[in-house]
ZADRENTOR-773569 format. One record per residue: residue number from 1; x, y, z of N, C-alpha, C in turn. Coordinates in steps of 0.2 Angstrom, whole numbers. Layout:
BEGIN
NUM, X, Y, Z, X, Y, Z, X, Y, Z
...
REM end
This chain:
BEGIN
1, 20, -590, -5, 26, -587, -4, 28, -587, 4
2, 35, -587, 5, 38, -586, 11, 42, -580, 12
3, 42, -577, 17, 46, -571, 18, 54, -573, 18
4, 57, -569, 14, 65, -570, 13, 68, -565, 17
5, 71, -566, 23, 74, -562, 28, 81, -565, 30
6, 86, -562, 29, 93, -565, 30, 96, -561, 35
7, 100, -564, 40, 104, -560, 45, 111, -562, 44
8, 115, -557, 43, 122, -558, 41, 127, -555, 46
9, 130, -559, 50, 134, -556, 56, 142, -557, 54
10, 143, -558, 48, 150, -559, 46, 155, -554, 48
11, 153, -548, 48, 157, -542, 49, 157, -540, 57
12, 154, -545, 61, 155, -544, 68, 160, -549, 71
13, 163, -553, 66, 168, -558, 68, 174, -556, 65
14, 174, -554, 58, 180, -553, 54, 183, -547, 54
15, 180, -542, 58, 184, -535, 59, 188, -536, 65
16, 193, -532, 66, 198, -532, 71, 194, -530, 78
17, 195, -534, 83, 191, -533, 89, 184, -536, 89
18, 182, -540, 84, 176, -543, 84, 175, -549, 88
19, 169, -551, 89, 168, -557, 93, 171, -563, 90
20, 174, -567, 95, 178, -573, 92, 173, -579, 93
21, 175, -584, 89, 171, -591, 89, 172, -594, 96
22, 177, -593, 100, 178, -595, 106, 173, -592, 111
23, 172, -586, 110, 167, -582, 115, 160, -584, 113
24, 159, -585, 107, 152, -588, 105, 151, -595, 108
25, 156, -599, 107, 155, -606, 110, 154, -606, 117
26, 158, -602, 121, 157, -601, 128, 150, -599, 130
27, 148, -595, 126, 141, -592, 128, 135, -597, 126
28, 137, -602, 122, 132, -607, 119, 127, -610, 124
29, 130, -612, 130, 125, -615, 134, 120, -610, 137
30, 122, -604, 138, 117, -599, 141, 112, -597, 135
31, 115, -597, 129, 110, -595, 124, 105, -601, 123
32, 107, -607, 123, 103, -613, 123, 98, -613, 129
33, 100, -611, 135, 95, -610, 140, 90, -604, 139
34, 92, -599, 136, 88, -593, 134, 83, -595, 129
35, 85, -599, 124, 80, -602, 119, 75, -606, 123
36, 77, -611, 127, 73, -615, 131, 68, -611, 135
37, 70, -606, 138, 66, -602, 142, 60, -599, 138
38, 62, -596, 132, 57, -593, 127, 52, -598, 125
39, 54, -604, 123, 50, -609, 120, 46, -614, 125
40, 49, -614, 131, 46, -618, 136, 39, -615, 138
41, 39, -609, 139, 33, -605, 141, 33, -599, 137
42, 31, -599, 130, 31, -593, 126, 28, -587, 128
43, 31, -582, 128, 27, -575, 131, 22, -574, 126
44, 17, -570, 128, 11, -568, 125, 12, -566, 117
45, 17, -562, 116, 18, -560, 109, 20, -565, 104
46, 22, -571, 107, 24, -577, 102, 18, -580, 100
47, 12, -579, 103, 6, -583, 102, 2, -578, 97
48, 3, -572, 96, -1, -568, 92, -2, -570, 85
49, 3, -572, 81, 2, -574, 74, -3, -579, 73
50, -5, -583, 78, -10, -588, 77, -16, -587, 81
51, -17, -581, 83, -23, -579, 87, -28, -575, 82
52, -32, -579, 79, -36, -577, 73, -41, -572, 75
53, -44, -573, 82, -49, -569, 84, -48, -561, 84
54, -41, -560, 86, -39, -553, 86, -39, -550, 79
55, -37, -553, 75, -36, -551, 68, -43, -550, 65
56, -47, -555, 66, -54, -555, 63, -58, -549, 65
57, -58, -548, 72, -61, -542, 75, -59, -536, 72
58, -52, -535, 72, -49, -529, 69, -51, -528, 62
59, -51, -533, 58, -53, -532, 51, -61, -531, 50
60, -65, -534, 54, -72, -532, 54, -73, -525, 56
61, -70, -523, 61, -71, -516, 63, -69, -511, 57
62, -63, -513, 55, -60, -508, 49, -65, -508, 43
63, -68, -514, 42, -72, -514, 36, -78, -509, 38
64, -81, -509, 44, -86, -505, 46, -84, -498, 45
65, -78, -496, 48, -76, -489, 47, -76, -487, 40
66, -73, -491, 36, -72, -489, 29, -79, -488, 25
67, -84, -493, 27, -90, -493, 24, -94, -487, 26
68, -93, -484, 32, -96, -478, 34, -94, -472, 30
69, -89, -473, 26, -87, -467, 22, -82, -462, 26
70, -79, -465, 32, -75, -460, 36, -70, -456, 32
71, -70, -450, 34, -65, -445, 31, -58, -446, 34
72, -58, -446, 41, -52, -446, 45, -53, -451, 50
73, -47, -454, 52, -46, -459, 57, -40, -457, 62
74, -42, -455, 68, -37, -453, 73, -35, -458, 78
75, -28, -460, 78, -26, -465, 82, -22, -462, 88
76, -25, -463, 94, -23, -459, 100, -19, -464, 104
77, -12, -463, 105, -8, -467, 109, -1, -465, 110
78, 3, -468, 114, 10, -466, 115, 14, -472, 116
79, 20, -471, 115, 25, -477, 116, 23, -483, 112
80, 22, -489, 115, 21, -495, 112, 14, -494, 109
81, 10, -490, 111, 3, -489, 108, 3, -485, 102
82, 9, -482, 100, 9, -478, 94, 15, -480, 89
83, 20, -482, 92, 26, -483, 88, 26, -489, 83
84, 23, -494, 85, 21, -500, 80, 17, -498, 75
85, 11, -495, 76, 6, -493, 71, 9, -488, 66
86, 13, -483, 69, 16, -478, 64, 21, -482, 60
87, 25, -487, 63, 30, -490, 59, 27, -494, 53
88, 21, -497, 54, 17, -501, 49, 15, -496, 44
89, 12, -490, 46, 9, -486, 41, 15, -483, 37
90, 20, -481, 40, 26, -478, 36, 29, -483, 31
91, 29, -489, 33, 33, -494, 29, 28, -496, 23
92, 22, -497, 24, 18, -501, 20, 12, -497, 16
93, 10, -491, 19, 6, -487, 15, 9, -482, 10
94, 6, -479, 6, 9, -475, 1, 12, -469, 5
95, 18, -467, 3, 21, -462, 7, 17, -455, 8
96, 13, -454, 4, 9, -448, 4, 1, -450, 5
97, 0, -455, 9, -7, -458, 9, -12, -453, 10
98, -11, -448, 15, -17, -443, 16, -18, -439, 10
99, -13, -438, 6, -15, -434, 0, -18, -437, -6
100, -18, -444, -6, -21, -447, -12, -28, -446, -13
101, -30, -445, -19, -38, -444, -20, -41, -450, -19
102, -38, -456, -22, -41, -462, -22, -38, -467, -17
103, -36, -464, -11, -33, -469, -6, -37, -474, -3
104, -35, -480, -1, -39, -485, 2, -40, -482, 10
105, -46, -481, 12, -48, -479, 18, -47, -472, 19
106, -49, -470, 26, -48, -462, 27, -41, -460, 28
107, -41, -453, 28, -34, -451, 31, -33, -453, 38
108, -26, -454, 39, -25, -457, 46, -20, -452, 49
109, -22, -450, 56, -18, -446, 60, -16, -449, 66
110, -10, -448, 69, -7, -450, 75, -7, -445, 80
111, -11, -445, 85, -10, -441, 91, -6, -444, 96
112, 0, -443, 96, 5, -446, 100, 7, -442, 106
113, 11, -437, 105, 13, -433, 111, 8, -428, 113
114, 9, -425, 118, 4, -420, 120, 5, -413, 118
115, 10, -412, 113, 11, -406, 110, 5, -403, 107
116, 2, -397, 110, -4, -394, 108, -4, -393, 100
117, 2, -391, 98, 2, -389, 90, 0, -395, 86
118, 2, -401, 88, 0, -407, 84, -7, -408, 84
119, -10, -408, 90, -17, -410, 91, -21, -405, 88
120, -20, -399, 89, -24, -393, 86, -23, -394, 78
121, -18, -396, 75, -17, -396, 68, -22, -402, 65
122, -22, -407, 69, -27, -413, 67, -34, -410, 68
123, -36, -407, 73, -42, -404, 73, -44, -399, 68
124, -39, -396, 65, -40, -391, 60, -41, -394, 53
125, -38, -400, 52, -39, -403, 45, -44, -408, 45
126, -46, -412, 51, -50, -417, 51, -57, -415, 50
127, -61, -419, 46, -69, -418, 46, -72, -421, 52
128, -73, -417, 57, -75, -420, 64, -82, -423, 63
129, -86, -421, 59, -92, -424, 58, -92, -431, 55
130, -86, -433, 52, -85, -439, 49, -79, -442, 51
131, -77, -442, 57, -70, -444, 60, -71, -450, 65
132, -67, -455, 64, -67, -460, 69, -61, -459, 74
133, -61, -461, 80, -56, -460, 85, -54, -467, 88
134, -48, -469, 88, -46, -475, 91, -41, -473, 97
135, -44, -475, 103, -40, -473, 109, -36, -479, 112
136, -30, -479, 112, -26, -485, 114, -22, -484, 120
137, -24, -487, 125, -20, -487, 132, -23, -493, 136
138, -18, -498, 138, -20, -504, 141, -23, -502, 148
139, -20, -497, 151, -22, -496, 158, -28, -491, 158
140, -29, -487, 153, -34, -482, 153, -32, -476, 157
141, -26, -475, 160, -24, -470, 164, -18, -466, 161
142, -15, -468, 155, -9, -465, 152, -11, -457, 151
143, -7, -453, 155, -9, -446, 155, -10, -443, 148
144, -5, -444, 144, -4, -441, 138, -10, -443, 133
145, -11, -450, 133, -17, -452, 129, -23, -450, 131
146, -25, -450, 138, -31, -448, 140, -32, -441, 139
147, -27, -437, 140, -28, -429, 139, -30, -428, 131
148, -26, -431, 127, -28, -430, 120, -35, -433, 118
149, -37, -439, 121, -44, -441, 120, -49, -436, 123
150, -48, -433, 129, -53, -428, 131, -54, -422, 127
151, -48, -420, 124, -49, -414, 119, -53, -417, 113
152, -51, -423, 110, -55, -425, 104, -62, -426, 106
153, -63, -429, 112, -70, -430, 114, -74, -424, 114
154, -71, -419, 117, -75, -412, 117, -76, -410, 110
155, -71, -411, 105, -72, -408, 99, -77, -412, 95
156, -77, -419, 96, -82, -423, 93, -89, -421, 95
157, -90, -420, 102, -97, -419, 105, -99, -412, 102
158, -95, -407, 101, -96, -401, 98, -99, -402, 90
159, -96, -407, 87, -97, -408, 80, -103, -412, 79
160, -104, -417, 83, -110, -422, 81, -115, -423, 87
161, -113, -420, 93, -118, -421, 99, -116, -426, 103
162, -118, -426, 110, -115, -431, 115, -118, -438, 114
163, -124, -438, 111, -127, -445, 110, -124, -448, 104
164, -121, -445, 99, -118, -448, 93, -111, -449, 93
165, -107, -445, 98, -100, -445, 97, -97, -452, 98
166, -100, -456, 103, -98, -463, 105, -98, -468, 100
167, -102, -467, 95, -103, -472, 89, -97, -471, 85
168, -93, -466, 85, -87, -466, 81, -80, -466, 85
169, -81, -469, 91, -75, -470, 95, -74, -477, 97
170, -68, -479, 97, -66, -486, 99, -60, -486, 104
171, -61, -490, 109, -56, -491, 114, -52, -497, 113
172, -46, -497, 112, -41, -503, 112, -38, -503, 118
173, -40, -508, 123, -37, -508, 130, -38, -515, 133
174, -36, -515, 139, -37, -522, 143, -44, -524, 142
175, -45, -531, 141, -52, -533, 140, -56, -533, 146
176, -53, -532, 152, -57, -533, 158, -57, -527, 163
177, -51, -523, 163, -51, -518, 169, -48, -512, 166
178, -48, -507, 170, -45, -500, 168, -51, -495, 167
179, -48, -489, 166, -53, -483, 166, -57, -483, 159
180, -54, -485, 154, -57, -486, 147, -63, -491, 148
181, -62, -496, 151, -68, -501, 152, -73, -498, 155
182, -72, -494, 161, -77, -490, 164, -81, -485, 160
183, -77, -481, 156, -80, -476, 152, -84, -480, 146
184, -81, -485, 143, -85, -489, 138, -92, -491, 140
185, -92, -494, 146, -98, -496, 149, -103, -491, 150
186, -100, -485, 152, -105, -479, 154, -107, -476, 148
187, -103, -476, 142, -105, -472, 137, -107, -476, 130
188, -107, -483, 131, -108, -487, 126, -103, -487, 120
189, -97, -487, 122, -92, -486, 117, -89, -494, 116
190, -88, -495, 110, -85, -502, 108, -78, -503, 110
191, -76, -509, 111, -69, -510, 113, -66, -516, 109
192, -59, -515, 108, -55, -521, 105, -50, -522, 111
193, -48, -529, 112, -44, -531, 117, -37, -531, 116
194, -33, -529, 121, -26, -530, 121, -24, -536, 126
195, -22, -541, 123, -21, -547, 128, -17, -545, 134
196, -19, -547, 140, -16, -545, 146, -9, -547, 147
197, -7, -552, 143, 0, -555, 144, 5, -552, 138
198, 2, -547, 135, 6, -543, 130, 7, -536, 131
199, 14, -534, 133, 15, -527, 135, 15, -523, 129
200, 15, -516, 130, 14, -511, 124, 19, -512, 119
201, 25, -512, 121, 30, -512, 115, 31, -519, 111
202, 27, -524, 114, 26, -530, 110, 20, -531, 107
203, 16, -525, 106, 9, -526, 105, 7, -524, 98
204, 12, -524, 93, 10, -521, 86, 6, -526, 83
205, 6, -533, 84, 2, -538, 81, -4, -539, 85
206, -6, -535, 89, -13, -535, 92, -17, -530, 89
207, -23, -529, 91, -27, -524, 88, -24, -517, 88
208, -19, -516, 93, -15, -510, 93, -13, -508, 86
209, -10, -513, 83, -7, -511, 76, -12, -514, 70
210, -16, -519, 72, -20, -522, 66, -25, -517, 64
211, -29, -514, 69, -34, -510, 67, -32, -504, 62
212, -28, -500, 64, -26, -495, 60, -23, -497, 53
213, -19, -503, 53, -17, -506, 47, -22, -508, 42
214, -27, -511, 45, -33, -513, 41, -37, -507, 39
215, -38, -502, 43, -41, -496, 40, -39, -493, 34
216, -32, -493, 34, -29, -490, 28, -28, -495, 22
217, -31, -501, 23, -31, -506, 17, -25, -511, 17
218, -21, -511, 23, -16, -516, 23, -18, -523, 24
219, -15, -528, 22, -17, -535, 23, -14, -538, 29
220, -18, -537, 34, -16, -540, 41, -15, -547, 41
221, -19, -551, 37, -18, -558, 37, -11, -560, 35
222, -8, -556, 30, -2, -558, 27, 4, -555, 32
223, 2, -550, 35, 7, -548, 41, 8, -553, 46
224, 2, -556, 48, 3, -561, 53, 6, -567, 51
225, 5, -569, 44, 8, -575, 41, 15, -574, 41
226, 18, -568, 40, 25, -567, 40, 28, -568, 47
227, 24, -566, 52, 26, -566, 59, 26, -574, 61
228, 20, -577, 59, 20, -584, 61, 25, -588, 58
229, 28, -587, 52, 33, -590, 49, 40, -590, 53
230, 41, -584, 56, 46, -583, 61, 45, -587, 67
231, 40, -587, 70, 38, -591, 76, 40, -598, 74
232, 37, -601, 69, 38, -608, 67, 46, -609, 66
233, 49, -605, 63, 56, -606, 62, 60, -606, 69
234, 59, -601, 73, 62, -601, 80, 60, -607, 84
235, 54, -609, 84, 52, -615, 87, 56, -621, 85
236, 57, -622, 78, 60, -628, 75, 68, -627, 77
237, 71, -622, 76, 78, -621, 76, 81, -619, 83
238, 77, -616, 87, 79, -614, 94, 85, -610, 94
239, 90, -611, 97, 96, -607, 98, 100, -606, 92
240, 99, -611, 87, 103, -610, 81, 100, -605, 76
241, 94, -603, 77, 91, -598, 73, 95, -592, 73
242, 96, -589, 67, 100, -583, 66, 98, -577, 71
243, 92, -576, 72, 90, -571, 76, 92, -572, 84
244, 92, -578, 86, 94, -579, 93, 102, -579, 93
245, 105, -581, 88, 113, -580, 87, 114, -573, 87
246, 110, -569, 84, 111, -561, 84, 111, -558, 91
247, 106, -561, 95, 106, -559, 102, 112, -560, 106
248, 115, -566, 104, 122, -567, 108, 127, -562, 105
249, 127, -561, 99, 132, -556, 96, 132, -549, 99
250, 126, -547, 100, 125, -540, 102, 126, -540, 110
251, 125, -545, 113, 126, -546, 120, 134, -546, 121
252, 137, -550, 118, 145, -550, 118, 148, -544, 116
253, 145, -541, 111, 148, -534, 109, 148, -529, 115
254, 143, -529, 119, 142, -524, 124, 146, -526, 130
255, 145, -533, 132, 148, -534, 139, 156, -536, 138
256, 158, -538, 132, 165, -540, 131, 169, -535, 128
257, 166, -531, 124, 169, -526, 120, 168, -519, 121
258, 163, -518, 126, 161, -511, 128, 157, -507, 122
259, 155, -511, 117, 151, -507, 112, 144, -507, 114
260, 142, -502, 117, 136, -501, 121, 131, -497, 117
261, 132, -496, 110, 127, -492, 106, 126, -496, 100
262, 119, -498, 99, 117, -502, 93, 113, -497, 88
263, 116, -496, 83, 113, -492, 78, 110, -496, 73
264, 103, -495, 72, 99, -498, 67, 98, -493, 61
265, 101, -495, 55, 101, -490, 49, 98, -493, 43
266, 92, -493, 42, 89, -495, 36, 90, -491, 30
267, 91, -494, 25, 92, -491, 18, 85, -491, 15
268, 81, -487, 17, 74, -486, 15, 70, -481, 19
269, 68, -476, 16, 64, -471, 20, 58, -474, 23
270, 55, -479, 20, 49, -482, 23, 51, -486, 30
271, 57, -487, 31, 58, -491, 37, 61, -487, 43
272, 61, -480, 41, 64, -475, 47, 60, -476, 53
273, 54, -477, 53, 50, -477, 59, 50, -484, 62
274, 52, -489, 58, 53, -496, 61, 59, -495, 66
275, 64, -492, 64, 70, -491, 68, 68, -487, 75
276, 63, -482, 74, 61, -479, 80, 57, -484, 85
277, 53, -488, 82, 49, -493, 85, 54, -498, 89
278, 60, -500, 85, 65, -504, 88, 68, -501, 94
279, 70, -495, 94, 73, -491, 99, 69, -492, 106
280, 63, -491, 105, 59, -492, 112, 59, -499, 114
281, 58, -504, 109, 58, -511, 111, 65, -513, 114
282, 70, -511, 112, 77, -513, 115, 78, -509, 121
283, 77, -503, 121, 79, -499, 127, 75, -500, 133
284, 68, -501, 132, 64, -501, 137, 64, -509, 140
285, 66, -513, 136, 66, -520, 138, 72, -522, 142
286, 78, -519, 140, 84, -521, 142, 88, -516, 147
287, 86, -510, 147, 89, -505, 151, 88, -505, 158
288, 90, -510, 162, 89, -511, 169, 95, -513, 173
289, 95, -511, 179, 100, -513, 184, 107, -512, 181
290, 108, -506, 177, 114, -504, 175, 116, -508, 169
291, 112, -512, 166, 113, -516, 160, 110, -514, 154
292, 112, -517, 148, 109, -515, 142, 113, -511, 138
293, 111, -510, 131, 115, -506, 127, 110, -500, 124
294, 113, -495, 121, 108, -489, 119, 107, -490, 112
295, 101, -491, 110, 99, -491, 103, 98, -484, 100
296, 100, -484, 94, 99, -477, 90, 97, -479, 83
297, 93, -474, 80, 90, -475, 74, 94, -470, 69
298, 95, -473, 63, 98, -469, 57, 94, -471, 51
299, 95, -468, 45, 93, -470, 39, 98, -468, 33
300, 99, -473, 29, 103, -472, 24, 99, -471, 17
301, 102, -466, 13, 108, -464, 13, 108, -457, 17
302, 103, -455, 19, 103, -448, 22, 108, -447, 28
303, 109, -452, 32, 114, -451, 38, 121, -453, 36
304, 122, -455, 29, 129, -455, 27, 132, -448, 27
305, 127, -443, 26, 129, -436, 26, 128, -432, 32
306, 127, -436, 38, 126, -433, 44, 129, -437, 50
307, 129, -444, 50, 131, -447, 56, 137, -452, 54
308, 138, -454, 48, 143, -459, 47, 150, -457, 48
309, 151, -451, 48, 158, -449, 50, 159, -451, 57
310, 155, -450, 62, 155, -452, 69, 156, -460, 69
311, 152, -464, 65, 153, -471, 65, 159, -473, 63
312, 162, -470, 58, 169, -472, 55, 175, -470, 59
313, 175, -464, 62, 181, -462, 65, 180, -460, 73
314, 173, -460, 75, 172, -458, 82, 174, -464, 87
315, 171, -464, 93, 173, -469, 98, 171, -476, 96
316, 175, -481, 98, 174, -488, 96, 169, -490, 101
317, 163, -488, 101, 158, -490, 106, 151, -492, 102
318, 151, -493, 96, 145, -494, 92, 145, -501, 88
319, 140, -504, 87, 138, -509, 82, 133, -506, 77
320, 135, -506, 71, 130, -503, 66, 126, -509, 62
321, 120, -509, 62, 116, -514, 59, 112, -511, 53
322, 114, -513, 47, 111, -510, 41, 105, -515, 39
323, 100, -512, 37, 94, -515, 34, 94, -514, 26
324, 95, -519, 22, 96, -518, 15, 90, -522, 12
325, 86, -518, 7, 80, -520, 4, 82, -522, -3
326, 81, -528, -5, 82, -530, -12, 78, -527, -17
327, 72, -527, -16, 67, -525, -22, 63, -519, -19
328, 65, -513, -21, 62, -507, -19, 55, -505, -23
329, 50, -504, -20, 44, -502, -24, 45, -495, -27
330, 41, -494, -33, 41, -487, -36, 48, -485, -38
331, 52, -489, -41, 59, -487, -43, 58, -482, -49
332, 64, -478, -49, 64, -474, -55, 71, -474, -58
333, 71, -474, -65, 77, -474, -69, 80, -467, -69
334, 86, -466, -69, 89, -459, -69, 90, -458, -76
335, 88, -453, -79, 89, -451, -86, 96, -449, -88
336, 98, -451, -94, 105, -449, -96, 105, -441, -98
337, 110, -438, -95, 110, -430, -96, 117, -428, -94
338, 119, -423, -97, 126, -420, -95, 131, -425, -95
339, 132, -429, -101, 137, -434, -101, 144, -431, -102
340, 144, -425, -104, 151, -422, -104, 154, -420, -98
341, 150, -420, -92, 152, -418, -86, 153, -425, -82
342, 159, -427, -80, 160, -433, -77, 158, -434, -70
343, 157, -428, -67, 154, -429, -60, 146, -430, -60
344, 143, -430, -66, 136, -430, -66, 134, -435, -71
345, 136, -436, -77, 134, -440, -82, 134, -447, -81
346, 139, -449, -76, 139, -457, -75, 133, -459, -71
347, 129, -455, -68, 123, -458, -65, 117, -460, -70
348, 117, -457, -76, 112, -459, -81, 112, -466, -83
349, 106, -469, -83, 105, -476, -85, 104, -480, -79
350, 106, -478, -73, 106, -482, -67, 98, -481, -64
351, 97, -484, -59, 90, -483, -55, 92, -480, -49
352, 87, -477, -46, 88, -474, -39, 89, -480, -34
353, 85, -485, -35, 86, -491, -30, 93, -494, -31
354, 95, -494, -37, 102, -497, -38, 107, -493, -34
355, 106, -486, -35, 111, -482, -31, 110, -482, -24
356, 104, -483, -21, 103, -484, -14, 107, -490, -12
357, 106, -496, -15, 109, -502, -13, 116, -502, -14
358, 119, -499, -19, 126, -498, -20, 129, -494, -14
359, 125, -489, -12, 127, -485, -6, 127, -489, 0
360, 122, -493, 1, 122, -498, 7, 128, -502, 7
361, 130, -505, 2, 136, -510, 1, 142, -506, 2
362, 143, -500, 0, 149, -496, 1, 149, -494, 8
363, 144, -492, 12, 145, -491, 19, 147, -497, 23
364, 144, -503, 21, 146, -509, 24, 153, -510, 23
365, 156, -510, 17, 163, -511, 16, 167, -506, 19
366, 165, -500, 19, 169, -494, 22, 170, -495, 30
367, 164, -497, 33, 164, -498, 40, 169, -504, 42
368, 168, -510, 38, 173, -516, 39, 180, -514, 38
369, 182, -510, 33, 189, -509, 32, 191, -504, 37
370, 187, -500, 40, 189, -496, 46, 189, -499, 53
371, 188, -506, 53, 187, -510, 59, 181, -508, 63
372, 176, -506, 60, 170, -505, 64, 165, -510, 63
373, 163, -514, 68, 159, -520, 68, 152, -518, 65
374, 149, -522, 60, 143, -521, 57, 139, -527, 55
375, 133, -527, 55, 129, -533, 53, 124, -530, 48
376, 121, -535, 44, 116, -533, 39, 110, -538, 40
377, 104, -535, 40, 98, -538, 39, 95, -537, 31
378, 94, -542, 28, 92, -542, 21, 85, -544, 20
379, 81, -539, 17, 74, -541, 16, 73, -541, 8
380, 70, -546, 6, 68, -547, -1, 64, -541, -3
381, 59, -538, 1, 55, -533, -1, 52, -530, 6
382, 49, -524, 5, 46, -521, 10, 38, -522, 9
383, 35, -527, 12, 28, -528, 12, 26, -531, 18
384, 19, -533, 18, 16, -535, 25, 20, -542, 27
385, 21, -546, 23, 24, -553, 25, 31, -552, 28
386, 35, -548, 24, 42, -547, 27, 42, -543, 33
387, 38, -538, 33, 38, -533, 39, 36, -537, 45
388, 30, -541, 44, 28, -546, 50, 33, -550, 52
389, 37, -553, 48, 43, -558, 50, 48, -554, 54
390, 50, -548, 51, 55, -544, 54, 54, -542, 61
391, 48, -539, 62, 46, -536, 68, 45, -542, 74
392, 42, -548, 72, 42, -553, 76, 49, -556, 78
393, 54, -556, 73, 61, -558, 74, 64, -553, 79
394, 63, -547, 79, 66, -542, 83, 63, -543, 90
395, 57, -544, 91, 54, -545, 97, 57, -551, 101
396, 58, -557, 97, 61, -563, 99, 68, -561, 101
397, 72, -558, 97, 79, -556, 99, 79, -552, 106
398, 75, -548, 106, 75, -544, 112, 73, -548, 119
399, 68, -552, 118, 67, -557, 124, 73, -561, 126
400, 76, -564, 121, 82, -568, 122, 87, -564, 125
401, 89, -558, 122, 94, -554, 125, 92, -553, 133
402, 86, -552, 134, 84, -550, 141, 87, -556, 146
403, 86, -562, 144, 88, -568, 147, 95, -568, 148
404, 99, -567, 143, 106, -566, 143, 109, -561, 148
405, 105, -555, 148, 107, -550, 153, 105, -551, 160
406, 100, -556, 161, 98, -557, 167, 93, -552, 170
407, 89, -549, 165, 84, -544, 167, 77, -546, 164
408, 72, -544, 167, 65, -545, 165, 64, -541, 159
409, 63, -543, 153, 62, -539, 147, 55, -537, 146
410, 51, -538, 151, 44, -537, 150, 41, -532, 155
411, 45, -529, 159, 43, -524, 163, 47, -517, 162
412, 45, -512, 165, 48, -505, 164, 48, -501, 170
413, 51, -503, 176, 50, -499, 182, 53, -492, 181
414, 58, -491, 177, 61, -485, 176, 57, -479, 174
415, 51, -481, 171, 47, -475, 168, 42, -473, 173
416, 41, -477, 179, 36, -476, 184, 37, -469, 188
417, 43, -468, 189, 44, -462, 194, 42, -455, 190
418, 43, -455, 184, 41, -449, 181, 33, -448, 180
419, 30, -454, 180, 23, -454, 180, 20, -452, 186
420, 23, -454, 192, 21, -452, 199, 21, -445, 200
421, 27, -442, 197, 28, -435, 198, 22, -431, 194
422, 21, -433, 188, 16, -430, 184, 9, -430, 187
423, 7, -436, 189, 1, -437, 192, 0, -432, 198
424, 6, -431, 202, 5, -427, 208, 5, -419, 206
425, 9, -417, 201, 9, -410, 199, 2, -409, 195
426, -1, -413, 192, -7, -412, 188, -14, -413, 193
427, -12, -415, 199, -18, -415, 204, -22, -421, 204
428, -19, -427, 202, -23, -433, 202, -24, -435, 209
429, -30, -437, 212, -31, -439, 219, -26, -445, 221
430, -24, -444, 227, -20, -450, 229, -12, -449, 228
431, -10, -444, 224, -3, -443, 222, -1, -437, 225
REM end
């Protein structure tokens, strides 16, 4: 099977004030050059789907963790070290994974922020004598991640002793340098590598995302196969691939129309954290030198009752990107009842998935009729293959948009100032 993912930009051109064919044509040579830049020297994330060693090592360690009878698995990371793994978990695992009696793998917890209430809650529910901890930071100096690790380290030592604690800890980090490498060598802790040429927000298909996915029983091979299909298509089609054309549309919407807000609105609860992952990807990659557009996450139909009023009648500064899923898992039929009540009885006999997709189409049509530009990503299903394809595609689109904007999509100088102040205030030597 192949992933079936379609990108529909019709309503970015056919609404009043949409992008014109002339504008697309004029941008064509620059888009072609952006495609050439991408394919001439593919960035590290483009090579990940074909890097079998990373997936095999992640799967082997996941099998060991599960074979040990682990009760809990705590993933410690922030930003790109957490958003991708959380997106995979929320999209592909059972929505109530941790409550299942017969779940595949241990309960999984994400220690992301340094809010003490969250980490204390994890410590209160986890069986610390049978818990594995995965610490994810490329530099080994991310303050939030290392603070959470130090707390968990102390708790594990209290539970199993200093000699044994390291046998249940994994460091996912740079393969050669950084503080975690030093600690691992000192305490005999095993490591999984993050390729040096892959930044955090592009790292979901490295062990950063593959290990926790494999621990909960997801098929990481199929995830990578979907991503590989995307890479093959982009390599073959270049600037004509819809995902690259989409980069041109969103760029033109911002620089030519002043639509500097890009709303990603999946019609599936499972994809809510995918939107959160994309927000970091787009914002941190492109928001530089006064350039870029602001990404925002929403979810249908929930935000039809919350944000759509703004999208329909608020400022003309947004592009709405809907994600529509053709086949929803675990669908339910709505029983017939109260047929004498016209405002209720009409729902009987339909399915919840059918209602969800009708709502998606209704939002699309209402936005279009109101002159609000919108695009649609259509997924045949939410599974490993389709999610791998989509995440790879959005990474490609972001990289190409960076070239169009004339910024480096792979650095993040704007986040460094806050880090320096934090280091100084917390007493790190040299700051």
